[in-house]
C-alpha positions in Angstrom: 127.9 131.4 100.6 124.1 131.6 100.4 124.2 132.3 96.7 126.4 128.5 96.6 123.3 127.6 98.2 121.0 128.3 96.1 122.5 126.6 93.7 122.8 123.5 94.8 118.7 123.0 96.2 118.1 124.1 92.6 120.4 121.3 91.6 118.4 119.3 95.0 115.7 119.6 93.1 116.6 118.8 89.6 117.6 115.4 90.8 114.8 113.7 92.3 113.0 114.9 88.6 115.1 113.3 86.9 115.6 110.2 89.7 111.6 110.3 88.8 110.6 110.2 92.8 107.4 108.4 93.5 106.2 108.9 90.3 102.6 107.8 90.9 102.8 111.7 92.8 105.0 113.3 90.6 102.1 112.3 88.5 99.2 113.7 89.6 100.7 116.3 91.7 101.1 120.3 90.3 104.3 121.4 91.8 107.4 119.3 93.4 107.1 121.6 97.4 110.6 121.8 98.0 110.4 124.5 100.7 110.5 127.9 101.9 112.3 130.3 103.8 115.9 131.2 104.6 118.2 128.6 103.7 120.7 129.6 105.7 118.4 129.4 108.9 119.7 128.0 112.4 116.1 126.2 112.7 114.2 123.9 110.3 111.0 123.2 110.7 109.9 119.8 108.9 106.2 119.0 108.0 105.0 115.3 106.4 103.5 116.2 102.8 102.1 119.1 100.6 98.2 119.4 101.3 95.9 120.8 98.2 96.8 124.7 98.7 100.5 124.0 99.0 100.4 121.4 96.1 98.7 124.7 93.7 101.3 127.4 95.1 104.5 125.3 95.3 105.0 126.3 99.5 104.4 124.2 102.1 101.9 125.2 105.1 99.7 127.4 103.5 96.6 126.2 104.4 95.2 126.9 108.0 97.4 124.2 108.9 100.5 127.4 107.6 98.4 129.9 108.7 98.8 128.6 112.6 102.6 128.3 112.2 103.3 131.4 111.1 100.6 132.8 114.1 102.9 130.8 116.5 106.4 132.1 115.1 105.2 135.6 115.8 104.9 134.8 119.2 108.4 134.0 119.2 109.2 136.9 117.0 110.0 135.1 114.0 108.3 134.9 110.4 109.2 132.6 107.8 111.9 134.4 106.5 113.8 133.4 109.7 113.3 130.0 109.7 113.3 127.0 106.1 110.0 125.1 106.1 109.7 122.0 104.4 108.1 118.4 104.7 109.9 115.1 103.8 107.8 114.0 101.2 107.9 117.0 98.2 104.0 116.0 96.5 101.3 115.8 97.6 99.7 113.1 98.5 96.6 112.0 96.4 92.9 113.1 98.5 95.7 114.4 101.1 96.0 111.3 102.3 99.5 110.0 105.0 102.6 109.0 103.3 103.3 105.7 103.0 106.5 104.4 104.4 108.3 103.6 100.4 107.3 107.5 99.9 109.4 108.8 103.5 112.0 106.7 101.6 112.1 107.9 98.6 113.3 111.3 99.4 115.0 111.1 103.0 118.0 111.0 101.0 116.9 114.8 99.5 115.6 115.6 102.8 119.5 115.0 104.1 121.1 117.2 101.7 119.0 120.0 101.8 119.9 120.1 105.6 123.6 119.4 104.6 123.2 122.1 103.0 121.3 124.7 105.4 123.2 123.4 108.8 120.9 124.5 111.1 120.3 124.0 114.8 118.1 123.0 115.6 115.6 121.1 113.2 111.6 120.8 114.9 109.9 117.8 113.2 106.0 118.6 113.5 103.7 115.6 113.2 105.2 111.8 113.9 106.4 111.5 110.5 108.9 113.1 110.3 109.8 112.9 113.8 110.5 109.2 113.3 112.7 109.5 110.7 115.0 111.2 113.6 114.3 109.4 116.8 113.0 106.3 115.7 110.7 104.0 118.3 109.7 107.1 120.4 106.0 108.2 121.0 105.1 111.8 120.6 103.0 111.4 123.3 105.8 111.1 125.1 109.1 113.9 124.2 107.3 116.6 122.4 108.0 119.7 123.4 111.2 118.1 124.3 115.0 118.5 122.4 117.4 115.4 121.6 120.7 115.9 120.4 121.9 113.4 117.6 124.3 112.5 115.5 123.5 113.6 112.0 126.4 112.6 109.1 129.5 114.2 110.9 127.9 117.0 112.9 125.0 117.0 115.9 121.6 118.1 115.4 119.4 119.2 117.9 115.9 117.6 117.3 112.5 119.0 118.5 109.3 117.4 118.1 106.3 118.9 118.1 102.9 118.2 117.6 101.0 118.9 113.5 99.8 122.2 113.9 96.9 119.8 111.7 96.0 118.2 114.4 95.8 121.0 117.1 93.7 123.0 114.7 91.1 119.9 115.7 91.8 119.8 119.0 92.0 122.2 121.9 93.9 120.4 124.3 96.4 119.7 121.3 96.3 123.4 120.3 97.3 125.1 124.4 100.0 122.5 124.5 101.5 122.8 120.8 101.7 126.3 121.5 103.3 125.8 125.4 106.2 124.1 123.4 106.5 126.5 120.8 106.7 128.7 123.4 110.0 126.7 123.8 112.0 126.9 121.3 113.1 130.4 121.5 115.4 129.8 124.7 116.5 126.4 122.9 117.7 128.4 120.0 119.7 130.6 121.8 121.3 127.9 124.0 122.7 126.4 120.7 124.0 129.5 119.6 125.0 130.9 123.1 127.6 127.2 122.9 128.5 127.8 118.8 130.0 131.6 120.3 131.3 130.3 123.3 133.7 127.4 121.3 
């Protein structure tokens, strides 16, 4: 099954290139950053767009924010091989600017395809850019760390919005909040696993 999923993921990547998604970004980028981790994971983390280190390595969350994410995963006895990590936008925006609405809209169908393949129990959005696509008209300050169930295609999915690790690096208060919210994740994931096992 995982081999089949890998083939589909390669096709999604090929389609992004073939369909010339966000050509202005592609022209400046070193790598198309699809994601990293377990494509059979119960939990998927979604950020906004690659930064400089991500663009060089072709992997998401490889800079300071990624290091912080790794540390938080370790606190709940997980690492990157247990989860899948990606972004809505798969090319680095120039000078690490925020991704534009048009760029997020262009990449959204490919993220949807990734999620349809992985079929995670829980999706964790990192920052408002990915949160707003799953929980529109919500403010991250009001709902961070709180699970919400949404209908996603033919399946129901639990969404847990968190602050972006990059924001927490520069704000001590946010850092404490993010760590606290992160510690709730393993409990949320276990609840979803138990529900599925009891069906």
